[in-house]
N, C-alpha and C positions, 0 to 999 in steps of 0.2 A: 790772358785770353785776348786774342785779336777780335776787333769789331769791324763790321761793315756798315757804312751809312748808306741807306737806300730808300728809294721810292718804289712802291709796288703798283704797277698799272695793270688792271685786271678787268675780267668781265664774268664774275661769278655766276653759274657755272660750278659744277661739282668739283672739278679738278682744281680750279681756282680757289674754292672754298677750303679744300684740304691744304693747299699751299699757304693761304692766309693763316689757318689755325697753327700750322707749323712755324711759320715766321713769327706770328705774335707770341709763341712760347719760347722762342729762342733768345737766350741772353747774349748771343753774339751779334745780334742785328740791332741797330739803331734806325728804326723806321721812321722817316720823316713825314710820311703820309701815304695814304692809299687813294689812287685816282681810278676811277671806273669809266667804262666805255661801253657802247653798244656792241654786242657780239652774240654770245650764247643765247641771250634774251634781250629784251629792249633795254635801253639805257636807265629808265626809271627803276627796273627790277634789278639790274646789276648793282646800282648805288644802294638800293634797300638791302640786297643781299649782303654786300660788304659791310654795311652798318649792323645788320643782324649778327654776322660772324664776329664782328669786332665786340659786340656786347657779350656774346657767348664766351669769348675769350678774356673778357675782363680787361680790354685794352682800349677803353674809351678816351684814353690820352692821345691816340693817334687819330689824326684828322682823316676824313673820307670826304673826297671831292668828286662830284659827279661831272662827267666830261661829254665827249662827242656823242650825239645821238644817232649818227649814220657814218658810213664810210666816206671817204673823200670824194669818190667818184662814182663807183659801182651801185647797184641796187643792193640794199641790205639783205644779208642772208643770215637768218638765225638758226639755232641749233636746239630749239626747245623739244623737238622730237626725241632727242637724246637726254638732255638735262631736266626735262620735265617742264610744264607749264611756268612755274615759279623760278626755274633755273637751278633749283637746289632739290629736285625730286620730291619726295613727300617729307621732306625734313620739316618739323614744326619750328617755326621761327618766332623769336620774341617780336613784339610790336616795336618798331622804330620810326621815328619821325624824320620827315625831310629836314635837312640842316642848311641854314644860310651859309654862304661862303663863296669863294671864287670859283670860277669854272676850272676844271682840272687842268686845261692847257695853260691858264694863267698862273695856277699854282706851280706847275712845273717850271715855268718861266721864272717866276719871282724866286722860288726856292733854289733853283740851280744857280741863278745869278748871284745869290747870296753866299754861295759856297767857293771855296778855293778851286783852282784847276785840278781836274783828275781826282776828285775826292768822293763823288757820289755814284752809286751803282743805280740804274734804273732797270728793275725787273718786269718784263712785259709777259703776261700770261694770257693775253687776249689779242685781238687785232691792234695793230700798232698806230692807230689813228691819233690818239692823244699826243703821243710822243713826236710823230711826224709832224702835226700841225705846230707843236711848240718850236720844233726845229726850224720850220719855215718862218714863224713869227719872229724868232729870236735866234739867228744861228749861233750867237756867242755862247749859248748854253752848251753846244757840243764839247767845248774845251773843258767844261766843268765835269764831264762825265768820265769817271774811272772806267766804266765798261757798261754796255747794255747786255743783260742777260736775257735771252729770249726762250720761251717754250713755244716752239713753232717750227714748221718746215718738215720736210722729210727727204731723204736721200735715196736709200735703196728699200726702204720699208714700204713704199706705196702710200697712197693717200688715205684720208678718213672722211673726205667729203666728195672728192672725185677719185678716180683710179690712181691719180698721181699727185693731188694736191692736199695739203694739210689745212684744216679749217682757219687757223689764226692768219695765215698768209692769204688764203683764198678770200677770206671775209673783206680784207682791204689791201689788195696787192699793190696799190699805188702808194699807200702809206708804208708798206714794207720796203719799197724801192726807196723812198725818202731816207729811211733810217740806214738801210744797207749801204747806201750810197754817200752817207754824211761823213764818213771818215772816222767816226767813233768806233772804238773797239767793241766788237759784237761777239758774244759767245752764244752759240746756238744749241740748244737741246731739243732736237727734232724727235719725230715719231720713232726713229731708229733707237734713241735712248729711252723715251718714255713708255715704249711698249714692253720694256724690260722691267718696269716697275709694277709688279703684280700684286693684287690684294691676297697674299697667302695668310693662312691663320696665325702663323708667328708675327707677321708684319701687323696684322690687325691688333693682336694682343699688345704689341709694342706701342702702337699708337694709343690704344686704350690707357696704358700705364703712364702716359705723359701727364 
């Protein structure tokens, strides 16, 4: 069985929450850490949500590091109207405490510099702020990346925050520009792909069986 070594950078968020649960359950993924960023809801909530999901999944071996509290330049745009005030709808969450630790950007820099060239995937399911700031702080990390896998953007599907813009790009377009212009290999799963993933009854049953 082949394994992927990765860091998940996210803003949970219902969609990010599902992604985290699936990743935590996968024996094929070596998760070095989860970094969180302001996005769907405020930074304090995205960090709390990631830690709560980690506890639900029984994966408290994986560190969760809180990151940037706002976009690089633009005014923050949240999506609590869609994800609920907590970011995870009405899901009852276990109590979790804040954890001491490095800032997510510092964690990204340190962890990637410790790895060999082209060995780590960074999976971004929220605004790109943390990764962009890490690339600016230490450009040498770019060579450590095997690829950046993005949930964001839209091509022909139209937008979900404006008529043409997808939320994760819209929330911090300057950070997205830094990542796309970095030279790192980037795989983009935009709305054209994610809108095909529907919550059908068979899929829900398959998830419940995990």
